[in-house]
C-alpha positions in Angstrom: 90.2 161.5 166.3 90.6 157.7 166.6 89.3 158.3 170.4 86.1 160.1 169.1 85.4 157.3 166.5 85.9 154.8 169.4 83.2 156.6 171.6 80.8 156.7 168.8 81.0 153.2 167.4 81.5 151.3 170.9 77.8 151.7 171.9 76.7 150.5 168.5 78.8 147.3 168.6 77.3 146.8 172.3 73.8 147.2 171.0 74.4 145.0 168.2 75.6 142.4 170.4 72.6 142.4 172.9 70.2 142.5 170.0 71.6 139.6 168.3 72.0 137.4 171.4 69.9 134.0 171.0 70.6 130.6 172.4 71.2 128.3 169.4 71.1 124.4 170.2 72.7 122.0 167.6 72.4 118.2 168.2 75.8 117.0 166.7 74.9 113.3 167.9 72.0 113.1 165.7 73.9 114.2 162.6 73.1 111.7 159.7 75.9 109.1 159.0 77.8 109.6 155.8 79.3 106.8 153.8 83.2 107.5 153.2 84.9 105.7 150.3 88.6 105.9 149.6 89.2 104.0 146.5 93.0 104.6 145.3 93.5 102.1 142.4 96.9 102.3 141.0 99.7 100.3 139.1 102.2 100.1 142.0 100.9 96.7 142.8 98.2 94.3 141.2 96.7 94.1 144.6 94.2 96.8 145.1 92.4 98.0 148.2 89.4 100.1 148.8 88.4 101.5 152.3 84.6 102.0 153.2 83.4 103.5 156.4 80.8 105.8 157.8 81.1 109.0 160.0 80.0 108.7 163.6 78.5 111.0 166.2 80.6 113.9 167.4 81.1 112.6 170.9 82.6 109.2 169.7 86.1 108.7 170.4 86.7 107.3 166.8 86.3 109.3 163.6 84.9 106.5 161.4 83.2 103.4 161.9 84.2 100.7 159.3 81.6 99.0 157.0 81.9 95.3 156.6 78.8 94.5 154.7 79.3 96.4 151.4 79.1 95.0 147.8 82.1 96.6 145.9 82.9 96.2 142.3 85.1 98.0 139.8 84.1 97.7 135.9 86.4 98.6 133.1 85.5 100.7 130.1 85.5 97.3 128.2 83.1 95.8 130.6 85.3 93.6 132.7 84.1 93.3 136.3 86.4 93.1 139.4 84.9 92.0 142.6 86.3 93.2 145.6 86.2 91.3 149.0 86.0 92.2 152.6 89.1 91.4 154.5 87.9 93.3 157.9 88.2 96.7 159.4 86.4 98.2 156.4 88.9 97.1 153.7 88.0 95.6 150.5 90.7 93.8 148.2 91.1 92.4 144.8 94.2 90.4 144.6 95.0 90.8 140.9 93.7 93.7 139.2 95.8 95.4 136.3 94.8 98.8 135.1 95.4 100.6 131.6 96.0 104.2 130.9 93.4 106.1 128.9 90.7 103.7 130.1 87.5 104.4 131.9 86.6 102.8 135.3 83.6 102.6 137.2 83.2 102.0 140.8 79.9 100.6 142.4 79.4 100.4 146.1 76.4 99.1 147.8 75.5 99.6 151.5 72.4 98.6 153.1 70.5 99.0 149.8 71.8 102.3 149.0 74.2 102.6 145.8 77.1 104.8 145.5 79.2 105.1 142.2 81.6 107.1 140.3 83.4 107.0 137.0 86.8 108.2 136.3 89.7 108.0 133.7 93.4 106.9 134.1 95.6 109.5 132.7 98.9 108.5 131.0 101.8 108.8 133.2 104.5 111.6 132.5 107.8 110.6 133.2 110.2 112.6 135.4 113.7 113.3 133.7 115.4 114.1 136.9 115.4 114.2 140.6 117.3 116.7 142.8 117.5 118.3 146.2 117.4 122.0 147.1 118.6 123.5 150.5 116.8 126.8 151.3 117.9 129.2 154.2 114.6 130.8 155.4 114.8 133.0 158.4 118.1 131.4 159.3 116.5 127.9 159.2 117.8 125.3 156.6 114.8 123.7 154.8 115.3 120.7 152.4 113.1 120.1 149.3 113.0 117.4 146.7 112.7 118.7 143.1 111.2 116.4 140.3 111.9 117.8 136.9 110.0 116.9 133.7 108.5 118.1 130.4 104.8 118.7 130.6 102.9 117.2 127.5 101.6 120.0 125.1 98.0 120.6 124.7 97.0 118.1 127.5 95.5 118.8 130.7 97.8 117.2 133.4 97.3 117.0 137.2 99.8 115.5 139.7 99.5 114.4 143.3 102.5 113.6 145.5 102.7 111.6 148.6 105.6 111.7 150.9 107.3 109.2 153.5 110.2 110.3 155.6 112.7 107.8 157.6 114.7 110.1 159.7 117.1 109.6 162.4 117.1 113.0 163.7 113.3 113.6 164.0 110.0 111.6 163.9 109.5 109.3 160.9 106.4 109.5 158.9 104.4 106.9 156.9 103.3 107.7 153.2 101.0 110.6 153.5 99.6 113.1 151.1 101.6 116.2 150.5 100.5 118.2 147.3 98.7 118.4 144.0 99.6 120.5 140.9 97.9 121.2 137.5 99.7 122.5 134.3 97.1 125.3 134.0 99.9 127.9 133.9 102.8 125.8 132.6 101.4 123.5 129.9 104.0 122.2 127.4 106.9 123.7 129.5 109.8 122.1 131.3 108.4 122.2 135.0 109.9 121.7 138.3 107.7 120.5 141.1 109.3 121.2 144.5 108.2 118.9 147.3 108.9 120.0 150.9 107.5 118.6 154.4 103.9 119.2 154.7 103.2 117.0 157.8 107.0 116.8 158.9 110.1 118.7 158.0 112.8 117.0 156.1 116.3 117.1 157.4 119.9 116.4 156.2 120.3 112.7 156.6 116.6 111.7 156.1 115.7 109.1 153.4 112.5 110.0 151.5 110.3 108.3 149.3 108.0 110.3 147.1 105.1 108.7 145.3 104.0 110.6 142.4 100.5 110.1 140.8 99.1 111.4 137.6 95.4 111.8 138.3 92.2 112.7 136.6 90.8 116.3 137.0 87.9 115.2 139.3 90.4 113.7 141.7 92.6 116.8 141.5 89.7 119.0 142.4 89.2 116.7 145.6 92.9 116.9 146.8 93.1 120.6 145.7 90.3 121.6 148.2 92.0 119.1 150.8 95.1 120.9 150.4 93.5 124.3 150.7 91.5 123.5 153.8 92.8 125.2 157.0 93.3 122.3 159.4 92.7 124.6 162.3 89.0 125.7 161.0 86.2 125.2 163.4 84.0 123.9 160.6 86.1 122.7 157.6 84.2 121.9 154.5 84.5 118.4 152.9 86.4 118.2 149.7 84.1 117.9 146.5 83.7 114.0 146.1 83.5 112.4 142.6 81.1 109.6 144.2 77.4 110.0 143.7 74.6 109.8 146.4 76.2 111.9 149.0 79.2 109.9 149.8 82.3 111.3 151.1 85.8 110.4 149.6 86.9 109.9 146.3 87.6 107.1 143.4 91.0 107.4 141.6 92.7 105.3 139.0 96.1 106.6 138.5 99.5 106.0 137.1 102.1 106.0 139.9 105.8 105.7 140.4 108.1 106.1 143.6 111.4 108.0 143.8 113.6 107.4 146.8 116.6 109.3 147.9 119.0 110.3 150.7 119.0 114.0 151.8 122.7 115.0 151.7 124.1 118.5 151.7 126.5 117.6 149.0 123.8 116.6 146.5 122.4 119.8 145.3 120.1 120.5 142.3 121.5 123.5 140.4 118.4 123.9 138.0 
């Protein structure tokens, strides 16, 4: 029966391929450049940085071109304006900007007369009560994970983002990079464990890891959740949904952040 079906359908497939054959030309070099804004404001430091660039033609060796002539401000809900100054390579800096939880912030960026803006709210930070390590054997390979345990506030929508850096003697070290995001949609008000593994590089015994934990707004979570679910091997990956207006790519985040550093050792196990 399988052979009969093959004989019936194979000609249909061939005819379909012939009838659908058409030459399609796409000029990737003439695509309109998009402004890209990476605005990650947080309380780790009073010095704040915003990166602004634009996309380039498909055949360029570089992925983005820095924008040096932008006018950049961040305004608090109370009306205080912070002006950011260009320091080169598309980076804009304010040397002394403090932020407060439960306050709105508005970003305004002007590039060649075009205005891009976004408003977001800084959530309160949710404290971690313990940090531990788990070693799991998967298909005869040992994998290490860092666990952050905490009580999720009841009745409040909470969103969490983690960045990870690895200092390793046995493998390649990594700089601080995005790792994962979580929401409390299914564990609101519960005691929660977030397990952080190696997204960009595996964690090995003896490594020193630093985890940067952000409490972020929902619109920022949406951006990073879509980024997290994007298949990097896709031929045409979609851009994550930006919270910035006028067709800009990127995101504007104001977040409470803390860092947790620890040494990965077999004799330090999380029993939870």
